[in-house]
Short mmCIF file of the C-alpha atoms (twelve columns), coordinates in Angstrom:
data_MODEL
# 
_entry.id   MODEL 
# 
loop_
_atom_site.group_PDB 
_atom_site.id 
_atom_site.type_symbol 
_atom_site.label_atom_id 
_atom_site.label_alt_id 
_atom_site.label_comp_id 
_atom_site.label_asym_id 
_atom_site.label_seq_id 
_atom_site.Cartn_x 
_atom_site.Cartn_y 
_atom_site.Cartn_z 
_atom_site.pdbx_PDB_model_num 
ATOM 1   C CA . MET A 1   9.085   11.669  75.414  1 
ATOM 2   C CA . GLU A 2   11.449  13.926  73.381  1 
ATOM 3   C CA . ASN A 3   14.063  11.590  73.353  1 
ATOM 4   C CA . LYS A 4   11.495  8.024   72.111  1 
ATOM 5   C CA . THR A 5   10.135  11.495  69.513  1 
ATOM 6   C CA . ILE A 6   13.973  12.175  68.161  1 
ATOM 7   C CA . ILE A 7   14.604  7.933   68.031  1 
ATOM 8   C CA . LEU A 8   11.325  7.002   66.123  1 
ATOM 9   C CA . LEU A 9   12.134  10.310  63.792  1 
ATOM 10  C CA . ALA A 10  15.697  8.684   63.356  1 
ATOM 11  C CA . VAL A 11  14.171  5.146   62.876  1 
ATOM 12  C CA . ILE A 12  11.656  7.239   59.706  1 
ATOM 13  C CA . LEU A 13  14.457  9.162   58.109  1 
ATOM 14  C CA . SER A 14  16.410  5.982   58.377  1 
ATOM 15  C CA . THR A 15  14.195  4.024   56.566  1 
ATOM 16  C CA . SER A 16  13.428  6.293   53.750  1 
ATOM 17  C CA . LEU A 17  17.026  6.588   53.177  1 
ATOM 18  C CA . VAL A 18  17.391  2.690   52.722  1 
ATOM 19  C CA . THR A 19  13.923  2.404   51.107  1 
ATOM 20  C CA . MET A 20  15.321  5.015   48.073  1 
ATOM 21  C CA . TYR A 21  18.856  3.502   48.342  1 
ATOM 22  C CA . ILE A 22  17.348  0.198   47.483  1 
ATOM 23  C CA . ASN A 23  14.649  1.797   45.029  1 
ATOM 24  C CA . GLY A 24  17.279  3.184   43.344  1 
ATOM 25  C CA . GLN A 25  19.698  -0.240  43.363  1 
ATOM 26  C CA . VAL A 26  16.793  -2.158  41.732  1 
ATOM 27  C CA . THR A 27  15.701  0.472   39.045  1 
ATOM 28  C CA . SER A 28  19.637  0.275   38.313  1 
ATOM 29  C CA . ALA A 29  19.080  -3.443  38.408  1 
ATOM 30  C CA . GLN A 30  15.999  -3.350  36.051  1 
ATOM 31  C CA . THR A 31  17.847  -0.599  33.397  1 
ATOM 32  C CA . LEU A 32  20.885  -2.992  33.739  1 
ATOM 33  C CA . ALA A 33  18.839  -5.975  33.051  1 
ATOM 34  C CA . SER A 34  16.763  -4.152  30.207  1 
ATOM 35  C CA . ASP A 35  20.589  -2.857  29.085  1 
ATOM 36  C CA . THR A 36  21.703  -6.387  29.182  1 
ATOM 37  C CA . ALA A 37  19.140  -8.534  27.411  1 
ATOM 38  C CA . ILE A 38  19.943  -10.639 24.481  1 
ATOM 39  C CA . PRO A 39  18.949  -8.535  21.444  1 
ATOM 40  C CA . LEU A 40  17.055  -10.655 18.620  1 
ATOM 41  C CA . LYS A 41  18.591  -11.159 15.366  1 
ATOM 42  C CA . GLU A 42  15.589  -9.887  13.822  1 
ATOM 43  C CA . ALA A 43  11.644  -9.011  14.657  1 
ATOM 44  C CA . LYS A 44  9.532   -7.659  12.181  1 
ATOM 45  C CA . LEU A 45  5.764   -8.058  11.706  1 
ATOM 46  C CA . ASN A 46  4.238   -6.966  8.464   1 
ATOM 47  C CA . ILE A 47  1.038   -6.858  6.506   1 
ATOM 48  C CA . GLU A 48  0.549   -9.179  2.985   1 
ATOM 49  C CA . HIS A 49  -1.839  -7.633  0.630   1 
ATOM 50  C CA . ASN A 50  -2.981  -10.221 -2.263  1 
ATOM 51  C CA . VAL A 51  -3.965  -8.705  -4.735  1 
ATOM 52  C CA . LYS A 52  -4.837  -11.082 -6.954  1 
ATOM 53  C CA . ASP A 53  -6.996  -13.135 -4.530  1 
ATOM 54  C CA . LYS A 54  -7.777  -10.329 -2.763  1 
ATOM 55  C CA . ASP A 55  -7.690  -11.651 0.798   1 
ATOM 56  C CA . THR A 56  -4.892  -9.774  3.746   1 
ATOM 57  C CA . GLY A 57  -3.207  -11.004 6.541   1 
ATOM 58  C CA . PHE A 58  -0.082  -10.427 8.664   1 
ATOM 59  C CA . GLN A 59  2.789   -12.379 9.035   1 
ATOM 60  C CA . GLY A 60  6.085   -12.293 11.339  1 
ATOM 61  C CA . PHE A 61  9.910   -13.159 11.621  1 
ATOM 62  C CA . ILE A 62  12.106  -13.326 14.541  1 
ATOM 63  C CA . ASP A 63  15.950  -14.832 14.827  1 
ATOM 64  C CA . SER A 64  17.931  -15.388 17.767  1 
ATOM 65  C CA . GLU A 65  20.707  -17.371 18.976  1 
ATOM 66  C CA . GLY A 66  17.899  -19.255 20.653  1 
ATOM 67  C CA . TRP A 67  14.915  -18.812 22.647  1 
ATOM 68  C CA . ASN A 68  12.256  -21.206 24.405  1 
ATOM 69  C CA . THR A 69  9.039   -18.667 25.434  1 
ATOM 70  C CA . ILE A 70  8.638   -14.984 23.594  1 
ATOM 71  C CA . THR A 71  5.752   -12.911 24.082  1 
ATOM 72  C CA . ALA A 72  4.312   -10.370 21.242  1 
ATOM 73  C CA . THR A 73  3.091   -6.932  22.920  1 
ATOM 74  C CA . GLY A 74  1.742   -4.397  21.277  1 
ATOM 75  C CA . PRO A 75  -0.020  -0.745  22.067  1 
ATOM 76  C CA . ASP A 76  -3.120  -2.738  23.029  1 
ATOM 77  C CA . GLY A 77  -1.343  -5.254  24.730  1 
ATOM 78  C CA . VAL A 78  -0.314  -9.203  24.230  1 
ATOM 79  C CA . VAL A 79  -1.057  -10.053 20.827  1 
ATOM 80  C CA . LEU A 80  0.626   -13.516 20.700  1 
ATOM 81  C CA . ASN A 81  2.543   -15.979 22.909  1 
ATOM 82  C CA . PHE A 82  5.381   -18.513 21.880  1 
ATOM 83  C CA . SER A 83  6.462   -21.758 24.125  1 
ATOM 84  C CA . GLY A 84  9.063   -24.333 23.098  1 
ATOM 85  C CA . ILE A 85  8.126   -26.881 25.648  1 
ATOM 86  C CA . GLY A 86  9.735   -30.280 25.368  1 
ATOM 87  C CA . ASN A 87  12.775  -32.144 23.892  1 
ATOM 88  C CA . LEU A 88  13.274  -28.941 21.498  1 
ATOM 89  C CA . GLY A 89  11.784  -26.428 23.449  1 
ATOM 90  C CA . GLN A 90  14.923  -26.852 25.866  1 
ATOM 91  C CA . LEU A 91  17.411  -27.354 23.037  1 
ATOM 92  C CA . GLY A 92  16.262  -23.806 22.025  1 
ATOM 93  C CA . LEU A 93  14.605  -22.338 18.846  1 
ATOM 94  C CA . THR A 94  16.109  -19.368 16.575  1 
ATOM 95  C CA . GLU A 95  14.604  -18.760 13.692  1 
ATOM 96  C CA . LEU A 96  10.318  -18.251 13.372  1 
ATOM 97  C CA . PHE A 97  8.082   -17.124 10.649  1 
ATOM 98  C CA . PHE A 98  4.559   -17.150 11.617  1 
ATOM 99  C CA . GLU A 99  1.516   -16.042 8.882   1 
ATOM 100 C CA . THR A 100 -1.888  -15.270 10.326  1 
ATOM 101 C CA . VAL A 101 -5.180  -16.817 7.844   1 
ATOM 102 C CA . GLU A 102 -5.628  -14.512 5.104   1 
ATOM 103 C CA . PRO A 103 -9.841  -13.644 5.008   1 
ATOM 104 C CA . GLU A 104 -11.046 -12.632 1.601   1 
ATOM 105 C CA . ASN A 105 -11.282 -9.185  1.591   1 
ATOM 106 C CA . ALA A 106 -15.262 -9.601  0.822   1 
ATOM 107 C CA . ASP A 107 -15.577 -11.346 4.136   1 
ATOM 108 C CA . VAL A 108 -13.586 -9.748  6.179   1 
ATOM 109 C CA . SER A 109 -12.801 -5.907  5.358   1 
ATOM 110 C CA . ILE A 110 -9.289  -4.104  5.111   1 
ATOM 111 C CA . ASP A 111 -10.311 -1.882  7.584   1 
ATOM 112 C CA . GLU A 112 -11.369 -4.735  10.050  1 
ATOM 113 C CA . ILE A 113 -8.252  -7.010  9.519   1 
ATOM 114 C CA . LEU A 114 -5.976  -3.148  9.950   1 
ATOM 115 C CA . LYS A 115 -8.074  -3.440  13.598  1 
ATOM 116 C CA . VAL A 116 -6.832  -6.573  14.817  1 
ATOM 117 C CA . LEU A 117 -2.783  -4.796  14.658  1 
ATOM 118 C CA . PRO A 118 -3.009  -1.217  15.668  1 
ATOM 119 C CA . GLU A 119 -0.089  0.677   14.213  1 
ATOM 120 C CA . GLY A 120 3.136   0.804   16.190  1 
ATOM 121 C CA . GLU A 121 5.940   -1.143  17.361  1 
ATOM 122 C CA . TYR A 122 5.592   -4.462  18.857  1 
ATOM 123 C CA . GLN A 123 7.820   -5.956  22.126  1 
ATOM 124 C CA . PHE A 124 8.851   -9.386  21.398  1 
ATOM 125 C CA . LYS A 125 10.841  -10.481 25.001  1 
ATOM 126 C CA . GLY A 126 11.356  -13.831 26.280  1 
ATOM 127 C CA . SER A 127 13.357  -16.242 27.771  1 
ATOM 128 C CA . ALA A 128 16.842  -17.143 25.919  1 
ATOM 129 C CA . ILE A 129 18.362  -20.345 26.124  1 
ATOM 130 C CA . GLU A 130 20.998  -22.394 24.505  1 
ATOM 131 C CA . ASN A 131 22.084  -26.458 24.512  1 
ATOM 132 C CA . GLY A 132 19.458  -26.420 27.158  1 
ATOM 133 C CA . GLU A 133 20.757  -23.420 29.493  1 
ATOM 134 C CA . GLU A 134 19.082  -20.609 29.964  1 
ATOM 135 C CA . GLN A 135 20.465  -17.265 29.008  1 
ATOM 136 C CA . GLY A 136 19.045  -14.749 30.485  1 
ATOM 137 C CA . GLU A 137 15.966  -12.371 28.428  1 
ATOM 138 C CA . THR A 138 15.898  -11.430 24.703  1 
ATOM 139 C CA . ILE A 139 14.135  -8.663  23.525  1 
ATOM 140 C CA . GLY A 140 13.340  -7.155  19.701  1 
ATOM 141 C CA . THR A 141 11.478  -4.420  18.478  1 
ATOM 142 C CA . ALA A 142 9.022   -4.745  15.155  1 
ATOM 143 C CA . LEU A 143 7.427   -1.211  13.562  1 
ATOM 144 C CA . LEU A 144 3.834   -2.395  12.107  1 
ATOM 145 C CA . THR A 145 2.455   0.598   9.542   1 
ATOM 146 C CA . HIS A 146 -0.794  0.209   7.787   1 
ATOM 147 C CA . ASN A 147 1.038   1.309   4.475   1 
ATOM 148 C CA . ILE A 148 0.191   -1.396  1.390   1 
ATOM 149 C CA . PRO A 149 1.461   -0.982  -1.844  1 
ATOM 150 C CA . GLN A 150 -0.657  -1.539  -4.585  1 
ATOM 151 C CA . GLY A 151 0.067   -4.726  -6.394  1 
ATOM 152 C CA . PRO A 152 2.304   -4.815  -9.682  1 
ATOM 153 C CA . ASP A 153 1.078   -5.327  -12.682 1 
ATOM 154 C CA . LEU A 154 2.111   -8.271  -14.376 1 
ATOM 155 C CA . LEU A 155 3.233   -7.996  -17.862 1 
ATOM 156 C CA . SER A 156 5.204   -10.554 -19.598 1 
ATOM 157 C CA . PRO A 157 4.352   -13.818 -19.284 1 
ATOM 158 C CA . VAL A 158 0.970   -13.344 -20.117 1 
ATOM 159 C CA . GLU A 159 -1.276  -15.446 -17.959 1 
ATOM 160 C CA . ASN A 160 -1.438  -18.759 -19.372 1 
ATOM 161 C CA . ASP A 161 1.465   -17.970 -21.965 1 
ATOM 162 C CA . THR A 162 3.050   -20.842 -23.485 1 
ATOM 163 C CA . VAL A 163 7.433   -19.993 -23.646 1 
ATOM 164 C CA . SER A 164 9.588   -21.711 -26.096 1 
ATOM 165 C CA . ALA A 165 11.660  -24.038 -23.703 1 
ATOM 166 C CA . ASP A 166 14.774  -23.154 -25.748 1 
ATOM 167 C CA . GLU A 167 14.577  -19.172 -25.169 1 
ATOM 168 C CA . ASP A 168 15.475  -16.931 -22.311 1 
ATOM 169 C CA . LEU A 169 12.657  -15.714 -20.600 1 
ATOM 170 C CA . LEU A 170 11.989  -12.272 -20.168 1 
ATOM 171 C CA . VAL A 171 10.082  -11.229 -16.758 1 
ATOM 172 C CA . ARG A 172 8.363   -7.937  -16.484 1 
ATOM 173 C CA . TRP A 173 6.519   -5.885  -14.304 1 
ATOM 174 C CA . GLY A 174 5.167   -2.489  -13.438 1 
ATOM 175 C CA . GLN A 175 6.518   -0.472  -11.448 1 
ATOM 176 C CA . VAL A 176 4.565   0.664   -8.056  1 
ATOM 177 C CA . ASN A 177 4.384   3.890   -6.219  1 
ATOM 178 C CA . LYS A 178 1.218   4.365   -4.947  1 
ATOM 179 C CA . THR A 179 -0.667  2.533   -1.591  1 
ATOM 180 C CA . ILE A 180 -4.147  0.552   -1.823  1 
ATOM 181 C CA . ASP A 181 -5.569  4.080   -0.890  1 
ATOM 182 C CA . ASN A 182 -3.498  6.066   -3.735  1 
ATOM 183 C CA . SER A 183 -0.940  7.514   -1.434  1 
ATOM 184 C CA . ASP A 184 2.472   7.709   -1.947  1 
ATOM 185 C CA . ILE A 185 4.790   5.351   -1.109  1 
ATOM 186 C CA . ASN A 186 8.327   4.187   -1.490  1 
ATOM 187 C CA . ILE A 187 9.023   0.538   -2.625  1 
ATOM 188 C CA . ILE A 188 11.923  -0.662  -1.168  1 
ATOM 189 C CA . ALA A 189 12.667  -3.878  -3.052  1 
ATOM 190 C CA . TYR A 190 10.606  -6.484  -5.354  1 
ATOM 191 C CA . GLN A 191 10.604  -9.988  -4.783  1 
ATOM 192 C CA . LEU A 192 10.398  -12.606 -7.591  1 
ATOM 193 C CA . ILE A 193 8.858   -16.350 -7.372  1 
ATOM 194 C CA . ILE A 194 8.969   -18.859 -9.877  1 
ATOM 195 C CA . GLU A 195 8.078   -22.557 -9.224  1 
ATOM 196 C CA . LYS A 196 6.755   -25.464 -10.347 1 
ATOM 197 C CA . ASP A 197 2.775   -25.778 -10.282 1 
ATOM 198 C CA . GLU A 198 3.100   -29.469 -8.516  1 
ATOM 199 C CA . ASP A 199 2.312   -30.369 -4.786  1 
ATOM 200 C CA . PRO A 200 5.305   -29.869 -2.529  1 
ATOM 201 C CA . ARG A 201 7.793   -32.878 -1.927  1 
ATOM 202 C CA . THR A 202 7.122   -34.753 0.682   1 
ATOM 203 C CA . ASN A 203 10.373  -34.746 2.975   1 
ATOM 204 C CA . MET A 204 11.473  -31.265 1.189   1 
ATOM 205 C CA . ILE A 205 10.924  -28.071 2.384   1 
ATOM 206 C CA . GLY A 206 9.820   -25.460 -0.376  1 
ATOM 207 C CA . LYS A 207 9.449   -26.196 -4.434  1 
ATOM 208 C CA . MET A 208 11.479  -26.773 -7.402  1 
ATOM 209 C CA . GLY A 209 11.801  -23.305 -8.204  1 
ATOM 210 C CA . LEU A 210 13.539  -19.591 -7.485  1 
ATOM 211 C CA . SER A 211 13.055  -16.508 -5.364  1 
ATOM 212 C CA . MET A 212 15.228  -12.988 -5.423  1 
ATOM 213 C CA . TYR A 213 14.689  -9.618  -3.949  1 
ATOM 214 C CA . LEU A 214 15.552  -7.141  -6.610  1 
ATOM 215 C CA . PRO A 215 16.076  -3.181  -6.427  1 
ATOM 216 C CA . SER A 216 13.161  -0.967  -6.698  1 
ATOM 217 C CA . ASN A 217 14.262  -0.082  -9.861  1 
ATOM 218 C CA . VAL A 218 14.050  -3.476  -11.506 1 
ATOM 219 C CA . GLN A 219 11.481  -4.318  -13.329 1 
ATOM 220 C CA . GLU A 220 12.495  -7.183  -15.498 1 
ATOM 221 C CA . ILE A 221 14.772  -9.885  -15.277 1 
ATOM 222 C CA . THR A 222 15.889  -12.427 -18.013 1 
ATOM 223 C CA . ILE A 223 15.368  -16.238 -16.770 1 
ATOM 224 C CA . PRO A 224 17.646  -18.766 -18.802 1 
ATOM 225 C CA . SER A 225 16.135  -20.933 -20.624 1 
ATOM 226 C CA . GLU A 226 18.203  -23.809 -18.642 1 
ATOM 227 C CA . PHE A 227 16.125  -22.721 -15.549 1 
ATOM 228 C CA . LEU A 228 12.948  -24.195 -17.414 1 
ATOM 229 C CA . GLU A 229 11.967  -27.673 -17.842 1 
ATOM 230 C CA . PRO A 230 10.154  -28.730 -21.456 1 
ATOM 231 C CA . GLY A 231 6.498   -29.362 -20.920 1 
ATOM 232 C CA . THR A 232 6.180   -28.032 -17.110 1 
ATOM 233 C CA . ASP A 233 3.649   -25.577 -15.928 1 
ATOM 234 C CA . TYR A 234 4.736   -22.512 -14.061 1 
ATOM 235 C CA . LYS A 235 3.154   -20.606 -11.143 1 
ATOM 236 C CA . TRP A 236 4.904   -16.960 -10.813 1 
ATOM 237 C CA . GLU A 237 4.462   -13.691 -8.399  1 
ATOM 238 C CA . VAL A 238 5.965   -10.507 -7.862  1 
ATOM 239 C CA . LEU A 239 5.775   -8.480  -4.293  1 
ATOM 240 C CA . ALA A 240 6.088   -4.945  -4.011  1 
ATOM 241 C CA . ILE A 241 7.529   -4.331  -0.455  1 
ATOM 242 C CA . GLU A 242 7.556   -0.880  0.943   1 
ATOM 243 C CA . GLU A 243 10.132  0.274   3.415   1 
ATOM 244 C CA . SER A 244 7.925   -0.848  6.804   1 
ATOM 245 C CA . GLY A 245 8.392   -4.127  5.274   1 
ATOM 246 C CA . ASN A 246 4.162   -4.836  4.346   1 
ATOM 247 C CA . GLN A 247 4.014   -6.029  0.963   1 
ATOM 248 C CA . SER A 248 1.511   -6.653  -1.730  1 
ATOM 249 C CA . LEU A 249 2.107   -9.560  -4.550  1 
ATOM 250 C CA . ASN A 250 0.008   -10.361 -7.669  1 
ATOM 251 C CA . SER A 251 0.622   -13.506 -9.501  1 
ATOM 252 C CA . SER A 252 0.425   -15.300 -12.762 1 
ATOM 253 C CA . GLN A 253 0.922   -18.656 -14.395 1 
ATOM 254 C CA . PHE A 254 2.271   -20.068 -17.570 1 
ATOM 255 C CA . SER A 255 3.851   -23.202 -19.754 1 
ATOM 256 C CA . VAL A 256 6.870   -24.301 -21.173 1 
ATOM 257 C CA . SER A 257 6.664   -26.118 -24.445 1 
ATOM 258 C CA . THR A 258 7.966   -29.463 -25.032 1 
# 
């Protein structure tokens, strides 16, 4: 009986040691898998607030060498899944920009919108693929805050103004240093967009115009007259972008003389 007890204890001890060893290996493998996962080139999740239209929503962007599934997980769990299927899914996707609907603040308050995605880190995790060959796991992390900048005042040209086709155009806007809740905020850049007021072309992505990011200490820029087409209507907007990527925009329009 004593020999059997010793043997049983030896088996239990041996099993425990093996289990500890195996678990140690599994833990190391998991750590290794995490360490060797292909990082996304970019992973962003931001808020965009439209001052003029009074609406608010979320935007996101990811970029990688190639993926075919991505799951976004935040403080409250999974918030979004992307799956590439068919021939293009097997080839692999790289860049992806997505944007939610932007309900008017009168219908859905900003506070209600912010409840959809709480502040915190959001992990984008999925399967990497290139030219149909699986590459393992790909991971990226985006930070979301609820710091929403005030929109910039658009100073020149004034709304519905007609500007000369023969002169350079000075575009000016006001500085932003507060949130919509009137707290201090750090603006890192402004984005200026000027586009023809026309329907998109059938096969071309984008409209005729310009888009540029400018340092936060710049609130004016001169547009050469060669850019402006006589007798053409233009829309323009400026976005104030704070350090976590959230942005607020204001928009206006002008015409060019014939």
